[in-house]
Each structure stands twice: as structure tokens, then as C-alpha cells.
C-alpha positions as a Python dict, from the first residue, in 0.01 Angstrom:
ca = {
    (1, 'M'): (0, 0, 0),
    (2, 'G'): (-23, -114, 383),
    (3, 'T'): (-23, 115, 677),
    (4, 'P'): (268, 27, 926),
    (5, 'L'): (132, -68, 1267),
    (6, 'K'): (302, -62, 1584),
    (7, 'P'): (323, -424, 1676),
    (8, 'L'): (216, -585, 1992),
    (9, 'P'): (484, -645, 2268),
    (10, 'V'): (592, -991, 2284),
    (11, 'K'): (679, -1268, 2547),
    (12, 'L'): (1053, -1302, 2617),
    (13, 'I'): (1158, -1656, 2642),
    (14, 'T'): (1492, -1789, 2746),
    (15, 'G'): (1632, -2135, 2680),
    (16, 'L'): (1908, -2245, 2911),
    (17, 'I'): (2135, -2512, 2893),
    (18, 'S'): (2395, -2660, 3158),
    (19, 'E'): (2544, -2991, 3280),
    (20, 'N'): (2371, -2914, 3623),
    (21, 'T'): (2037, -2782, 3762),
    (22, 'E'): (2199, -2560, 4025),
    (23, 'R'): (2382, -2349, 3717),
    (24, 'L'): (2043, -2357, 3566),
    (25, 'Q'): (1887, -2199, 3889),
    (26, 'H'): (2161, -1961, 3915),
    (27, 'A'): (2113, -1823, 3588),
    (28, 'R'): (1779, -1809, 3649),
    (29, 'K'): (1812, -1580, 3934),
    (30, 'L'): (2019, -1349, 3736),
    (31, 'L'): (1789, -1339, 3447),
    (32, 'E'): (1501, -1266, 3658),
    (33, 'R'): (1688, -981, 3842),
    (34, 'H'): (1740, -805, 3503),
    (35, 'F'): (1404, -902, 3322),
    (36, 'G'): (1182, -942, 3618),
    (37, 'R'): (991, -1230, 3720),
    (38, 'A'): (947, -1554, 3506),
    (39, 'D'): (583, -1619, 3509),
    (40, 'M'): (617, -1947, 3320),
    (41, 'V'): (907, -2204, 3403),
    (42, 'S'): (938, -2532, 3223),
    (43, 'P'): (1033, -2845, 3391),
    (44, 'V'): (1421, -2926, 3368),
    (45, 'F'): (1427, -3141, 3028),
    (46, 'A'): (1710, -3363, 2958),
    (47, 'F'): (1915, -3203, 2632),
    (48, 'D'): (1995, -3530, 2452),
    (49, 'Q'): (1879, -3460, 2123),
    (50, 'T'): (2204, -3349, 1992),
    (51, 'D'): (2589, -3382, 2125),
    (52, 'Y'): (2659, -3008, 1984),
    (53, 'Y'): (2754, -2885, 2332),
    (54, 'E'): (2919, -3207, 2462),
    (55, 'E'): (3269, -3091, 2403),
    (56, 'E'): (3209, -2748, 2567),
    (57, 'F'): (2939, -2860, 2863),
    (58, 'G'): (3002, -3221, 2915),
    (59, 'K'): (2756, -3505, 2895),
    (60, 'D'): (2382, -3525, 3063),
    (61, 'L'): (2298, -3190, 2978),
    (62, 'R'): (1987, -3002, 3111),
    (63, 'R'): (1720, -2769, 2932),
    (64, 'L'): (1523, -2503, 3114),
    (65, 'F'): (1295, -2241, 2958),
    (66, 'L'): (1171, -1911, 3132),
    (67, 'C'): (914, -1688, 3003),
    (68, 'F'): (908, -1359, 3164),
    (69, 'E'): (577, -1182, 3287),
    (70, 'K'): (695, -833, 3140),
    (71, 'L'): (618, -815, 2759),
    (72, 'I'): (885, -645, 2548),
    (73, 'P'): (923, -491, 2214),
    (74, 'A'): (1017, -747, 1962),
    (75, 'D'): (1296, -496, 1822),
    (76, 'T'): (1471, -534, 2157),
    (77, 'L'): (1567, -920, 2103),
    (78, 'G'): (1912, -814, 1959),
    (79, 'A'): (1995, -617, 2257),
    (80, 'I'): (1876, -891, 2482),
    (81, 'K'): (2097, -1144, 2313),
    (82, 'Q'): (2410, -906, 2358),
    (83, 'W'): (2295, -907, 2718),
    (84, 'T'): (2286, -1261, 2772),
    (85, 'N'): (2621, -1329, 2599),
    (86, 'N'): (2774, -1103, 2832),
    (87, 'L'): (2594, -1286, 3125),
    (88, 'E'): (2716, -1616, 2987),
    (89, 'T'): (3072, -1458, 2979),
    (90, 'K'): (3054, -1355, 3340),
    (91, 'L'): (2927, -1709, 3462),
    (92, 'S'): (3220, -1897, 3250),
    (93, 'R'): (3516, -2063, 3414),
    (94, 'G'): (3752, -1900, 3184),
    (95, 'P'): (3781, -1787, 2813),
    (96, 'R'): (3561, -1975, 2612),
    (97, 'V'): (3441, -2220, 2890),
    (98, 'R'): (3077, -2129, 2954),
    (99, 'T'): (2898, -2312, 3241),
    (100, 'V'): (2556, -2202, 3089),
    (101, 'N'): (2421, -2126, 2736),
    (102, 'I'): (2146, -1887, 2729),
    (103, 'D'): (1909, -1829, 2415),
    (104, 'P'): (1671, -1543, 2417),
    (105, 'G'): (1389, -1510, 2208),
    (106, 'Y'): (1013, -1436, 2206),
    (107, 'I'): (685, -1589, 2161),
    (108, 'S'): (393, -1398, 1961),
    (109, 'L'): (72, -1488, 1839),
    (110, 'A'): (206, -1614, 1522),
    (111, 'K'): (566, -1753, 1601),
    (112, 'L'): (861, -1832, 1834),
    (113, 'V'): (1169, -1627, 1741),
    (114, 'L'): (1505, -1712, 1847),
    (115, 'A'): (1828, -1479, 1851),
    (116, 'T'): (2164, -1605, 1773),
    (117, 'T'): (2514, -1500, 1672),
    (118, 'K'): (2540, -1772, 1387),
    (119, 'N'): (2456, -1647, 1045),
    (120, 'H'): (2255, -1871, 792),
    (121, 'S'): (2067, -1834, 508),
    (122, 'H'): (1732, -1818, 698),
    (123, 'R'): (1850, -1574, 956),
    (124, 'I'): (1789, -1224, 940),
    (125, 'Y'): (2078, -981, 1046),
    (126, 'V'): (1934, -723, 1324),
    (127, 'R'): (2232, -549, 1475),
    (128, 'Q'): (2608, -594, 1593),
    (129, 'G'): (2649, -933, 1514),
    (130, 'I'): (2312, -1089, 1611),
    (131, 'F'): (2082, -1257, 1358),
    (132, 'E'): (1706, -1366, 1434),
    (133, 'E'): (1510, -1658, 1277),
    (134, 'V'): (1173, -1786, 1317),
    (135, 'T'): (1215, -2115, 1476),
    (136, 'L'): (836, -2215, 1513),
    (137, 'V'): (500, -2088, 1344),
    (138, 'F'): (172, -2130, 1495),
    (139, 'R'): (-67, -2324, 1251),
    (140, 'G'): (-375, -2517, 1342),
    (141, 'H'): (-375, -2443, 1727),
    (142, 'T'): (-21, -2535, 1792),
    (143, 'F'): (361, -2454, 1712),
    (144, 'V'): (500, -2619, 1417),
    (145, 'P'): (852, -2676, 1316),
    (146, 'L'): (1031, -2551, 1003),
    (147, 'A'): (1304, -2729, 822),
    (148, 'W'): (1576, -2557, 1032),
    (149, 'T'): (1409, -2606, 1374),
    (150, 'Y'): (1653, -2748, 1649),
    (151, 'P'): (1579, -3079, 1739),
    (152, 'D'): (1491, -2997, 2089),
    (153, 'Y'): (1234, -2731, 2002),
    (154, 'R'): (1062, -2997, 1779),
    (155, 'Q'): (981, -3240, 2073),
    (156, 'E'): (636, -3262, 2181),
    (157, 'S'): (706, -3162, 2552),
    (158, 'H'): (862, -2845, 2442),
    (159, 'V'): (623, -2763, 2208),
    (160, 'A'): (336, -2808, 2474),
    (161, 'F'): (528, -2574, 2695),
    (162, 'F'): (546, -2306, 2421),
    (163, 'N'): (169, -2359, 2329),
    (164, 'E'): (59, -2309, 2710),
    (165, 'T'): (291, -2001, 2702),
    (166, 'R'): (137, -1861, 2378),
    (167, 'D'): (-198, -1921, 2536),
    (168, 'A'): (-145, -1736, 2845),
    (169, 'Y'): (19, -1452, 2634),
    (170, 'K'): (-270, -1452, 2383),
    (171, 'Q'): (-517, -1388, 2726),
    (172, 'R'): (-333, -1096, 2834),
    (173, 'I'): (-297, -951, 2495),
    (174, 'E'): (-674, -975, 2514),
    (175, 'K'): (-709, -824, 2834),
    (176, 'I'): (-481, -530, 2755),
    (177, 'Y'): (-549, -446, 2399),
    (178, 'G'): (-882, -599, 2329),
    (179, 'V'): (-996, -894, 2127),
    (180, 'S'): (-964, -693, 1805),
    (181, 'Q'): (-599, -676, 1829),
    (182, 'L'): (-553, -1077, 1807),
    (183, 'Y'): (-655, -1082, 1484),
    (184, 'R'): (-378, -834, 1328),
    (185, 'C'): (-116, -1056, 1428),
    (186, 'V'): (-202, -1411, 1332),
}
């Protein structure tokens, strides 16, 4: 029988999608107001791997990732997803006409986890209509996609950003908790 351990805090990440950069930056300001400073910010990427959001948002979509300085308990991701859903509604142009899509998740030493409202066989129900999935796993010095990983999360540019974020997170965990704690989670 294993002994339950309190897990290390994780690095909050949000993926934003919109049709223009100004809306991404406005959402960033609101997210930072709520979650604190984003200490890692990706370049603005083209979101062109799927047309899933075109009907709702239009074409030529943009993607931005924000990672926040303040570490969070992993079990708060469901509540964070509920909060970001409410923010999406506040930023909408009307009922079911969003101006930005906000997907929160977290990076730990072993994985990147995303929260969603959509159920599927590989997703675990956590609370009040929110599910979570392991989207990427860390193997051999890099994040690796799984069968269900979204196309954009597979892109080299995105994986490079997630690896950079994990490296910074690892250094921070080592500084706060010590080297010994790095190996209980990988």
C-alpha cells in the first residue's frame, strides 16, 4: 500500500483563441488581474490546424498561451475552468457568440493537463460539468502527444514553449522544495 502524499503545486497555463490579437491581449489583462502575472507568454501563433472554431469565430484565428507565476494546487483546475467559462460569457457579443476561447490547464513535471466541458472516454469527471485530460506526457526530455492530443498541441513550436515552461517550473520547484521532490513526481 502506498502512502498518499500531498502533490506539488503546478503551473497554471491558459490557451486563448480569437480572431484578433487585441481580443487576446484584453483577455490576457483580465486573466492576469485574476490569477496574477503571466511570467511566460508565447508568441501569437496562427491557429490553422483545424476549422473547428471557424463558424463561431471566423477565419485567420490566433492562439496565445499564458503561464502564470503563482503556482496552484492541481485540484483547483475544475474551478478555474468554471471561472474562465464565465469570463468567456462576459466577453461574448451575445448568447453563444464568444469573442475568445479560454482553455485552462496546468503543467507539472510529468504532464500537461487541460480542463474541458466535453466528456470523452479518456477524460475524467472532476466537478460540476468539468472534465480533465492528460494532453501531453513528458518523456525523454520533451513533451509527447497522445492519441487524443489536439493538433495544435502537437506542433513543434507549441511543444518547445511547453518544454521551456516546464524547465522554468522545474527550477522553481527545485528552489522551493529541494531536488529530492523532483523525483517523486516524474
